BAFI-3210 file (N, C-alpha, C; in Angstrom, 3 decimals, decimal comma, padded with zeros to 6 digits):
// residues 116
n [1|2|3|4|5|6|7|8|9|10|11|12|13|14|15|16|17|18|19|20|21|22|23|24|25|26|27|28|29|30|31|32|33|34|35|36|37|38|39|40|41|42|43|44|45|46|47|48|49|50|51|52|53|54|55|56|57|58|59|60|61|62|63|64|65|66|67|68|69|70|71|72|73|74|75|76|77|78|79|80|81|82|83|84|85|86|87|88|89|90|91|92|93|94|95|96|97|98|99|100|101|102|103|104|105|106|107|108|109|110|111|112|113|114|115|116]
n.u [066,516|064,244|065,007|063,559|062,104|064,389|065,703|063,921|064,057|066,726|066,787|065,098|064,503|066,397|064,963|064,370|063,865|061,875|061,823|059,200|058,559|057,648|056,554|056,294|058,303|060,610|062,748|063,658|067,054|069,732|070,994|072,811|075,103|075,866|077,272|076,094|074,400|076,397|078,580|077,572|077,391|080,113|081,023|079,746|080,535|082,557|081,604|079,663|077,122|076,823|075,632|073,425|072,349|069,136|068,680|067,499|068,004|067,100|066,718|067,093|065,069|063,105|063,397|063,832|066,357|067,409|069,545|071,101|072,441|073,670|074,205|072,856|069,415|066,392|063,624|060,316|057,650|055,292|051,944|048,929|046,097|042,963|040,059|037,131|034,236|031,254|028,295|025,636|022,109|020,751|019,422|015,947|014,861|014,199|012,976|012,928|015,525|014,944|013,909|015,767|014,652|013,815|015,804|016,243|015,543|018,204|019,233|020,424|022,072|020,973|018,601|015,231|013,650|010,957|008,230|006,589]
n.v [021,686|024,076|027,105|027,759|025,308|023,751|024,645|023,811|021,055|020,530|021,010|019,124|016,054|013,065|010,422|006,978|005,042|005,575|008,884|011,206|013,470|016,715|017,884|020,685|021,773|021,588|022,318|021,743|021,257|020,467|018,039|015,048|012,504|009,589|006,739|006,107|007,598|008,565|008,873|010,902|012,930|013,272|014,208|016,667|018,105|020,110|022,085|024,946|024,446|022,335|019,153|019,394|018,891|017,616|017,835|016,267|013,368|012,004|008,953|007,371|005,448|006,593|006,385|007,929|009,577|010,978|013,462|013,233|013,981|011,625|010,337|009,078|008,404|006,509|008,094|009,348|010,752|012,740|011,979|013,278|011,974|011,635|013,152|011,336|011,628|013,216|011,389|012,342|012,490|011,766|014,327|014,721|014,144|016,935|018,266|021,247|022,485|022,139|024,903|026,539|026,954|030,201|031,458|033,655|033,014|032,784|034,654|034,540|036,168|034,864|033,944|034,650|037,313|037,546|039,758|042,214]
n.w [-058,263|-057,041|-055,177|-052,672|-051,924|-051,701|-049,398|-047,412|-047,838|-047,229|-044,481|-043,474|-041,717|-042,305|-044,050|-044,626|-047,600|-050,594|-051,811|-051,988|-054,467|-055,681|-058,793|-059,139|-057,628|-059,022|-061,827|-065,152|-065,959|-067,258|-069,595|-069,195|-069,995|-068,389|-066,680|-064,238|-061,366|-059,650|-061,299|-062,905|-060,992|-060,427|-062,920|-063,043|-060,787|-060,749|-062,336|-063,491|-062,574|-060,335|-059,011|-056,320|-052,900|-052,874|-055,580|-058,589|-060,603|-063,668|-065,163|-068,425|-068,484|-067,001|-064,232|-061,082|-059,203|-056,206|-054,908|-051,862|-048,573|-047,845|-050,171|-053,242|-053,598|-054,173|-055,789|-056,337|-058,285|-056,639|-056,431|-055,902|-054,128|-055,646|-054,485|-053,519|-055,527|-054,566|-054,346|-056,034|-056,451|-059,649|-061,720|-062,509|-065,776|-067,783|-065,692|-063,788|-061,582|-058,101|-056,091|-053,465|-050,244|-049,180|-050,638|-053,256|-056,728|-059,124|-061,970|-065,324|-068,091|-070,286|-069,377|-069,376|-067,622|-065,354|-065,828|-063,925]
ca.u [065,451|064,114|065,659|062,721|061,956|065,701|065,982|063,095|064,584|068,009|066,589|064,231|065,185|066,590|064,090|064,750|062,823|061,761|061,368|058,132|058,923|056,582|057,062|056,332|059,522|061,762|062,776|064,659|068,317|070,567|071,097|074,176|075,190|076,805|076,947|075,215|074,244|077,667|079,395|077,007|077,806|081,540|081,178|079,184|080,925|083,420|080,997|078,900|075,897|077,013|074,467|073,349|071,378|067,775|068,566|067,063|068,489|066,120|067,355|066,330|063,882|062,263|063,671|064,343|067,292|067,550|070,824|070,973|073,736|074,242|074,370|071,653|068,389|065,232|062,596|059,186|056,799|054,138|050,668|047,908|044,902|041,802|038,991|035,979|033,172|030,020|027,288|024,404|021,090|020,643|018,211|014,906|015,000|013,214|012,458|013,841|016,036|014,053|014,484|016,132|013,731|014,340|016,823|015,604|016,177|019,170|019,014|021,606|021,686|020,208|017,334|014,295|013,151|009,507|007,836|005,452]
ca.v [022,005|025,507|027,486|027,663|023,919|023,194|024,968|022,912|019,708|020,442|021,007|018,007|014,855|012,014|009,258|005,941|004,738|006,480|010,245|011,723|014,814|017,402|018,517|022,147|022,162|021,333|022,811|021,011|022,003|020,034|016,597|014,537|011,060|008,988|005,341|006,069|008,918|009,011|009,348|012,206|013,862|013,545|015,022|018,004|018,753|021,284|022,942|026,084|023,933|020,983|018,571|019,745|018,145|017,890|017,755|014,984|012,843|011,105|008,006|007,185|004,616|007,435|006,231|009,151|009,450|012,276|013,660|013,503|014,059|010,284|009,789|009,130|007,445|006,448|009,122|009,212|011,928|012,713|012,068|013,371|011,167|012,431|012,891|010,696|012,566|012,968|010,808|013,113|011,834|012,316|015,135|014,185|014,759|017,953|018,943|022,297|022,213|022,641|026,085|026,430|027,778|031,457|032,011|034,024|032,365|033,608|034,713|034,778|036,956|034,055|033,586|035,790|037,665|037,770|041,155|042,366]
ca.w [-057,333|-056,802|-053,920|-051,466|-051,491|-051,346|-047,992|-046,606|-048,006|-046,517|-043,025|-043,090|-041,217|-043,303|-043,928|-045,580|-048,569|-051,739|-051,518|-052,849|-054,899|-056,412|-060,017|-059,030|-056,921|-059,885|-063,194|-065,923|-066,062|-068,373|-069,791|-069,122|-070,158|-067,437|-066,386|-063,072|-060,743|-059,055|-062,418|-063,279|-059,942|-060,625|-064,117|-062,830|-059,522|-060,941|-063,353|-062,967|-061,953|-059,794|-058,342|-054,910|-052,115|-053,313|-057,032|-059,137|-061,875|-064,268|-066,085|-069,663|-068,228|-066,142|-062,801|-060,459|-058,083|-055,561|-054,232|-050,430|-047,894|-047,740|-051,514|-054,068|-053,230|-055,056|-055,644|-057,260|-058,326|-055,752|-057,134|-054,856|-054,320|-056,022|-053,516|-054,149|-055,853|-053,823|-055,228|-056,014|-057,276|-060,995|-061,842|-063,376|-067,100|-068,093|-064,503|-063,330|-060,238|-057,055|-055,439|-052,065|-049,469|-048,661|-051,518|-054,519|-057,888|-059,827|-063,407|-066,144|-069,267|-071,211|-068,760|-069,374|-066,299|-065,312|-065,708|-063,026]
c.u [065,430|064,614|064,803|062,511|063,293|066,018|065,171|063,644|065,860|067,819|065,696|065,075|065,299|065,626|064,527|063,571|062,767|061,221|060,259|058,469|057,805|057,166|057,175|057,603|060,771|061,609|063,899|065,902|069,066|070,499|072,554|074,126|076,266|076,344|075,985|075,175|075,546|078,629|078,888|077,427|079,271|081,771|080,732|079,770|081,810|082,884|080,267|077,643|076,113|075,708|074,542|072,326|069,983|067,593|068,196|067,822|067,419|066,818|066,509|065,070|062,926|062,422|064,250|065,285|067,488|068,876|070,557|072,367|074,433|074,487|073,084|070,687|067,233|064,266|061,472|058,332|055,610|052,881|049,585|046,714|043,759|040,683|037,808|034,888|031,924|028,989|025,983|023,370|021,008|019,362|017,210|014,993|013,858|012,678|013,430|014,356|015,111|014,697|014,796|015,252|014,423|015,388|016,155|016,299|017,127|018,842|020,346|021,165|020,828|018,830|016,398|013,777|011,663|009,223|006,617|004,404]
c.v [023,515|025,839|027,295|026,214|023,282|023,451|024,069|021,492|019,531|020,340|019,859|016,828|013,820|010,873|008,239|005,650|005,789|007,834|010,606|013,165|015,398|018,091|020,041|022,644|022,057|022,028|022,083|021,877|021,589|018,522|016,210|013,029|010,541|007,563|005,205|007,462|009,443|009,510|010,716|013,265|014,260|014,435|016,474|018,764|019,982|022,214|024,099|025,630|022,508|020,464|018,910|018,865|018,589|017,808|016,341|014,647|011,885|010,261|007,886|006,334|005,286|007,184|007,536|008,801|010,849|012,322|014,031|013,587|012,709|009,631|009,956|008,054|007,520|007,589|008,811|010,458|011,725|012,899|012,118|012,484|012,083|012,113|012,239|011,730|012,192|012,412|011,571|012,380|012,533|013,142|014,461|014,883|015,735|018,709|020,026|021,964|022,828|023,823|025,806|027,407|029,028|032,102|032,380|033,336|033,335|033,594|034,947|035,598|036,172|033,689|034,783|036,042|037,925|039,247|041,259|043,264]
c.w [-057,141|-055,402|-052,676|-051,026|-051,096|-049,878|-047,062|-046,658|-047,190|-045,009|-042,553|-042,614|-042,327|-043,015|-044,965|-046,499|-049,657|-051,299|-052,495|-053,183|-055,756|-057,637|-059,910|-058,345|-057,796|-061,231|-063,913|-066,083|-067,315|-068,491|-069,760|-069,313|-069,227|-067,151|-065,213|-062,435|-060,139|-060,134|-062,892|-062,266|-060,146|-061,853|-063,887|-061,648|-059,689|-062,037|-062,677|-062,221|-061,447|-059,190|-056,861|-054,213|-052,537|-054,810|-057,466|-060,400|-062,382|-065,316|-067,356|-069,471|-067,236|-064,647|-062,277|-059,317|-057,524|-054,811|-052,782|-049,832|-047,882|-049,094|-052,301|-053,628|-054,209|-054,751|-056,616|-057,175|-057,410|-056,586|-056,064|-055,178|-054,713|-055,051|-054,217|-054,400|-055,071|-054,787|-055,027|-056,850|-058,630|-061,089|-062,775|-064,721|-067,345|-066,897|-064,085|-061,933|-059,204|-056,359|-053,977|-051,307|-048,945|-049,540|-052,834|-055,684|-058,567|-061,300|-064,092|-067,334|-070,249|-070,663|-068,777|-067,958|-066,390|-065,128|-064,825|-063,611]
res [m|k|d|a|p|r|q|q|f|r|s|a|a|h|v|s|g|a|a|n|v|k|p|k|d|y|e|a|a|a|e|i|e|a|d|n|e|y|a|a|w|a|l|l|r|h|t|e|h|p|l|n|v|g|d|l|l|e|a|p|d|n|r|l|r|i|c|k|y|v|g|f|e|e|a|r|w|f|v|p|e|t|p|p|q|a|s|l|p|a|p|l|s|g|a|p|p|s|p|v|s|g|v|p|p|t|t|t|p|d|t|p|q|a|q|a]
***
């Protein structure tokens, strides 16, 4: 886990259930083979990069486990809900868009300008 989100995670109250984690808060570190998350923790605890509170372990079947003060718990990637798209009426085919009252029409380099 990156340092800034780790500080927030460490000071947050413990909640039960699966933790929602954001991919932007994490960066891949190393791979380790172990029977379970506690075995991985034991293998890494005396290395240069031990597992710390907030770190994730991803199993070969893509299950996530997050290291907390109380041990390891289930985690899942946070997927934001996509807002519903506003339903706009379909424009009439071949008809130019209607101008907005009081707003001059805009032109682009590809649009010829009227000459006075």
